[in-house]
C-alpha positions in Angstrom: -137.8 -83.4 0.5 -139.0 -79.8 -0.1 -142.8 -80.7 0.5 -141.7 -82.7 3.1 -140.2 -79.9 5.0 -142.7 -76.9 4.1 -145.6 -79.2 5.5 -144.1 -81.1 8.4 -142.7 -77.4 9.3 -146.1 -75.8 9.1 -147.6 -78.3 11.5 -145.0 -78.2 13.7 -143.7 -75.0 13.6 -146.0 -73.4 16.9 -144.3 -76.5 19.2 -141.3 -76.1 18.3 -141.5 -72.0 18.7 -142.9 -72.7 22.5 -140.3 -75.1 23.1 -137.6 -73.1 21.7 -138.9 -70.0 23.4 -139.4 -71.5 26.7 -135.7 -73.0 26.7 -134.7 -69.5 26.0 -136.1 -68.1 29.0 -135.5 -70.6 31.5 -131.7 -70.8 30.5 -130.6 -68.1 33.6 -133.4 -69.2 35.8 -131.1 -69.9 38.4 -129.2 -66.8 38.5 -132.4 -64.8 38.6 -133.9 -66.7 41.1 -130.9 -66.0 43.3 -131.4 -62.0 42.5 -134.6 -62.2 43.1 -134.7 -64.3 46.3 -133.4 -63.6 49.3 -134.3 -66.3 51.5 -131.9 -68.3 49.2 -129.0 -66.8 51.0 -127.5 -66.5 55.0 -124.9 -64.5 56.9 -122.0 -67.1 56.5 -121.0 -67.7 60.6 -117.8 -69.2 61.7 -119.9 -71.8 63.8 -120.9 -75.1 63.3 -124.2 -75.9 61.4 -127.4 -77.8 62.4 -127.4 -81.5 61.6 -130.2 -82.6 59.1 -131.8 -84.2 62.1 -132.6 -80.6 63.7 -133.0 -79.2 60.4 -135.8 -81.9 59.2 -137.7 -81.2 62.6 -137.7 -77.6 62.0 -139.0 -77.4 58.5 -141.5 -80.6 59.3 -143.4 -78.4 62.1 -143.4 -75.7 59.2 -144.9 -77.9 57.0 -146.2 -80.7 58.9 -148.2 -82.5 55.8 -144.9 -82.5 53.9 -143.0 -85.9 53.2 -139.4 -84.9 53.8 -137.4 -86.4 50.4 -133.8 -84.7 51.4 -131.8 -81.8 53.4 -129.5 -80.0 51.0 -126.6 -78.2 52.3 -125.1 -75.7 49.7 -122.3 -73.2 49.9 -121.6 -71.3 53.6 -123.5 -68.3 52.2 -126.7 -70.0 51.2 -129.4 -71.3 53.4 -129.9 -75.1 54.0 -132.5 -76.5 52.2 -135.2 -79.3 53.5 -136.8 -80.8 49.8 -140.4 -82.4 50.5 -141.6 -84.2 47.7 -144.8 -86.4 47.2 -146.2 -87.8 43.8 -149.5 -89.5 44.4 -153.1 -89.1 43.8 -154.2 -86.4 46.3 -150.9 -86.1 47.8 -149.1 -84.2 45.6 -146.5 -81.5 46.5 -142.8 -80.2 45.8 -142.0 -77.7 48.7 -138.8 -76.6 49.9 -138.2 -74.9 53.3 -135.1 -72.8 53.2 -133.7 -72.7 56.6 -130.7 -70.6 58.1 -128.3 -73.8 59.1 -127.0 -71.3 61.8 -130.0 -70.3 63.7 -132.8 -72.7 62.5 -135.0 -70.0 61.3 -137.4 -70.8 58.5 -136.8 -68.1 56.0 -139.4 -69.5 53.6 -141.3 -72.4 52.7 -141.7 -72.2 48.9 -143.9 -74.1 46.4 -141.6 -75.4 43.7 -144.6 -76.3 41.4 -145.9 -72.5 41.5 -144.4 -69.6 39.9 -142.9 -68.1 36.7 -140.2 -70.4 36.0 -142.0 -73.6 37.3 -144.7 -72.6 34.6 -142.0 -71.9 31.8 -140.7 -75.5 32.6 -143.8 -76.8 32.6 -144.7 -75.3 29.0 -140.7 -76.2 27.9 -141.7 -80.1 28.8 -145.7 -80.4 28.4 -146.9 -77.5 26.7 -149.1 -77.1 29.7 -151.1 -80.3 29.0 -151.6 -83.0 31.3 -148.1 -84.7 32.0 -148.5 -87.9 29.9 -150.3 -86.3 27.1 -147.9 -83.3 26.7 -144.5 -85.3 27.0 -145.7 -87.5 24.2 -146.6 -84.2 22.2 -143.3 -82.9 23.0 -141.2 -85.6 21.7 -143.5 -86.5 18.7 -142.6 -82.8 17.4 -139.2 -83.2 18.6 -139.0 -86.0 16.3 -140.3 -83.7 13.3 -138.1 -81.1 14.2 -134.8 -83.8 14.2 -136.0 -84.3 10.7 -136.6 -80.6 9.8 -133.1 -79.9 11.0 -131.5 -82.6 8.3 -134.2 -81.8 5.5 -133.2 -78.4 5.7 -129.4 -79.3 5.6 -130.2 -81.0 2.0 -132.0 -78.2 0.9 -129.6 -75.6 2.2 -126.9 -77.4 0.5 -125.2 -75.3 -2.0 -125.7 -77.9 -5.2 -123.3 -75.5 -7.7 -124.2 -72.5 -6.5 -122.1 -69.7 -4.9 -121.2 -71.2 -1.3 -120.5 -67.6 -0.1 -124.2 -66.5 -1.1 -125.7 -69.5 0.7 -123.8 -68.3 4.3 -124.5 -64.7 4.0 -127.5 -62.9 4.4 -128.1 -60.5 1.4 -129.3 -57.3 3.5 -129.8 -54.7 0.7 -132.3 -57.4 -0.6 -136.4 -57.2 -0.5 -138.2 -58.1 2.4 -138.7 -61.4 1.1 -135.2 -62.2 0.0 -133.8 -61.5 3.3 -136.5 -63.5 5.0 -135.0 -66.4 3.2 -131.5 -65.6 3.9 -132.3 -65.5 7.3 -134.4 -68.7 7.6 -131.8 -70.8 5.6 -128.4 -69.0 6.8 -129.5 -69.2 10.6 -130.9 -72.4 10.0 -127.6 -73.7 8.9 -125.3 -72.3 11.7 -127.1 -73.5 14.1 -127.8 -76.7 12.7 -125.3 -78.8 14.9 -126.4 -77.5 18.2 -130.3 -77.8 17.1 -129.2 -81.4 16.8 -127.8 -81.8 20.5 -130.7 -79.9 21.8 -133.3 -82.4 20.0 -131.2 -85.6 21.0 -130.8 -84.6 24.4 -134.1 -83.4 24.9 -135.6 -86.9 23.5 -134.0 -88.4 25.7 -136.8 -87.5 28.8 -139.5 -88.0 26.0 -139.3 -91.7 25.2 -138.1 -94.6 27.1 -137.0 -96.0 23.9 -134.7 -93.4 22.8 -133.2 -93.3 26.4 -132.6 -96.9 26.2 -131.4 -96.7 22.9 -129.1 -93.4 23.1 -127.9 -95.1 26.7 -126.6 -98.5 24.5 -124.9 -96.2 22.3 -122.9 -94.6 24.3 -122.0 -97.2 27.0 -122.6 -100.5 25.1 -124.6 -101.9 27.6 -127.7 -103.4 26.5 -129.8 -102.8 29.2 -130.8 -99.0 30.9 -130.9 -99.7 34.9 -133.6 -98.0 36.6 -132.7 -95.9 39.6 -133.3 -98.3 42.7 -132.7 -97.9 46.6 -130.3 -100.7 47.8 -132.0 -103.0 50.6 -130.5 -102.3 54.2 -130.5 -105.6 56.9 -133.4 -104.7 58.8 -132.9 -107.1 61.0 -130.0 -105.2 62.5 -130.8 -102.3 64.7 -129.4 -98.7 65.3 -128.7 -98.1 68.8 -126.0 -95.3 68.8 -127.1 -91.3 70.6 -126.6 -89.9 67.2 -129.0 -90.4 64.3 -127.9 -92.6 61.5 -128.6 -89.8 58.9 -126.5 -87.8 61.0 -123.4 -90.1 60.9 -123.9 -90.0 57.2 -123.8 -86.2 56.8 -120.8 -86.4 59.0 -119.2 -89.0 57.1 -119.8 -86.9 53.6 -118.9 -83.9 55.1 -115.3 -85.0 56.4 -115.0 -86.9 52.4 -115.7 -83.8 50.6 -114.9 -80.8 52.1 -114.7 -78.8 49.3 -118.1 -79.7 47.7 -120.5 -77.4 46.4 -123.1 -78.7 48.1 -124.1 -82.2 50.2 -127.5 -83.7 50.1 -128.8 -86.5 52.5 -131.5 -88.2 52.0 -133.8 -90.0 54.9 -134.7 -93.8 54.0 -138.3 -94.1 52.7 -138.9 -97.5 54.0 -137.2 -99.9 56.9 -136.1 -101.7 54.4 -134.3 -99.1 52.5 -130.9 -97.0 52.2 -129.7 -93.6 53.4 -129.1 -91.7 50.0 -126.1 -89.0 50.0 -124.7 -87.1 47.0 -122.0 -84.6 46.9 -121.5 -82.2 44.0 -118.1 -80.4 43.2 -119.7 -77.9 41.0 -123.2 -76.7 42.2 -123.8 -75.0 38.2 -123.9 -78.8 36.7 -124.6 -82.0 37.9 -122.9 -85.2 35.9 -120.0 -84.9 38.3 -122.0 -85.9 41.6 -121.0 -88.4 43.7 -123.9 -90.7 44.8 -123.6 -92.9 48.0 -125.8 -95.3 49.5 -125.5 -96.8 53.3 -127.5 -99.1 55.2 -129.5 -97.7 57.4 -128.6 -99.7 60.5 -124.8 -100.5 59.8 -124.0 -97.6 57.7 -122.3 -99.9 55.6 -121.6 -98.5 51.9 -124.0 -100.6 49.6 -123.0 -100.9 46.0 -125.5 -100.3 42.9 -126.2 -101.5 39.3 -127.5 -98.2 38.2 -125.6 -95.0 36.5 -126.2 -93.2 39.6 -123.3 -94.1 41.3 -119.7 -92.8 42.0 -118.6 -90.6 39.1 -114.9 -91.8 39.6 -116.4 -95.4 38.7 -118.5 -94.8 35.5 -117.1 -95.1 32.2 -116.5 -92.7 29.5 -120.3 -93.4 28.0 -122.1 -93.4 31.1 -120.4 -90.2 32.1 -121.6 -88.5 28.8 -124.9 -89.8 29.4 -125.0 -88.0 32.9 -124.1 -84.6 31.2 -127.5 -84.7 29.3 -129.2 -82.5 31.3 -126.2 -79.9 31.6 -125.3 -80.0 27.7 -129.1 -79.4 27.2 -129.3 -76.2 29.3 -125.5 -75.5 28.1 -124.3 -75.7 31.7 -121.9 -77.7 30.6 -120.2 -74.7 29.5 -120.3 -72.4 32.5 -122.1 -69.0 32.1 -120.8 -68.4 28.3 -122.5 -72.1 27.6 -125.6 -70.5 29.0 -125.5 -67.3 27.4 -124.7 -69.5 23.9 -127.8 -72.0 24.7 -130.1 -68.8 25.3 -129.1 -67.2 22.0 -129.5 -70.3 20.3 -133.0 -71.1 21.2 -134.2 -67.5 20.3 -132.4 -68.4 17.2 -134.3 -71.6 17.0 -137.5 -69.8 18.1 -137.1 -67.9 15.0 -136.8 -70.6 12.2 -140.7 -71.3 12.3 -141.5 -67.7 12.0 -139.4 -66.8 8.8 -140.1 -70.6 7.6 -143.7 -69.7 7.8 -143.3 -65.9 6.2 -141.3 -67.4 3.9 -144.4 -69.6 2.8 -147.1 -67.0 3.0 -145.0 -64.8 1.1 -144.6 -67.1 -1.7 -148.5 -67.8 -1.7 -149.2 -64.0 -1.7 -146.9 -63.7 -4.8 -148.3 -66.3 -6.5 -151.9 -65.0 -6.0 -151.1 -61.3 -7.2 -150.5 -62.0 -11.0 -153.4 -64.5 -11.2 -155.6 -61.5 -9.6 -154.3 -59.2 -11.9 -154.7 -61.4 -15.0 -158.5 -61.8 -14.0 -158.9 -58.2 -14.0 -157.2 -57.6 -17.0 -158.9 -60.3 -19.4 -162.3 -58.6 -19.6 -160.5 -55.3 -20.9 -158.5 -57.4 -23.5 -161.5 -59.2 -24.9 -163.1 -55.7 -25.7 -160.1 -55.3 -27.8 
């Protein structure tokens, strides 16, 4: 177990360090972007905001080649967002037009694939490699890290030694001993959280892991992928107000206290209008996802997990919490702070582990070298 822990640790240490450090940096990305990007905010007014059909037209004029994916309305002091997203060869883009919902002024069209935090997120998920390669590499080393955590617990186990000694760092010892204590003691204290980070991260790395984890939580044998329900394309919409605006009005009436409401124009003639409302803009798991026939506005049911939160089972709710648990947002600001600190400690483990191996190697060679120098002198005697 010691040998496996050593060599797998040495082979995966750099990847674990990068993933942990990027996760640490990304923990407060929302708060930092709010502080540094004034286009996210507007002066709230006691007047009606523009409907999504008008926001769409204004944003489309600012980014004519973009494919409009959704229009999002946050709280009154924030700008509306026209989200442009397309994924396909030669047509990839992910941009957000930040629009003043009262005046229609386009405050900024921002490329969400560029900048500091997209760079950090790309490293966290893909190690800055092509997506298909990087996702597999990160997932594989996360599996190794999962074994490292379990094997580390086995190696840490006191086995008759003083338990207090295994739980504290001897700060007045030599650097090798301090490094050893830091590695094993810090590893023990973050073990449970490291397992949570690894498991929630693996959900995005491998379909087989996601499906198995989903089955474990929900008891359902099959994970149903996201899909848009079908609208009745034999019908027509003849009202003066657009169907998209009608859905938005309905959502506003039903969720007056939501932190944000988002509506998605139908992608195809037979697709539905998707809409969602989030009561807590700092997390995602509580979102109510709704789907409406684009011709009749009849609400359409879905079999996948992205439906109304009130209809989800306990296991499905836990699965929907996956991202919020992974980044610590489930615990609010204290949870994010804890995730930040834990990620920093996890990033230190490959460093202290490498120094532990290097120190032992150096210590083992030093007496050998001394002996080689002394042997000729001993021979003279």
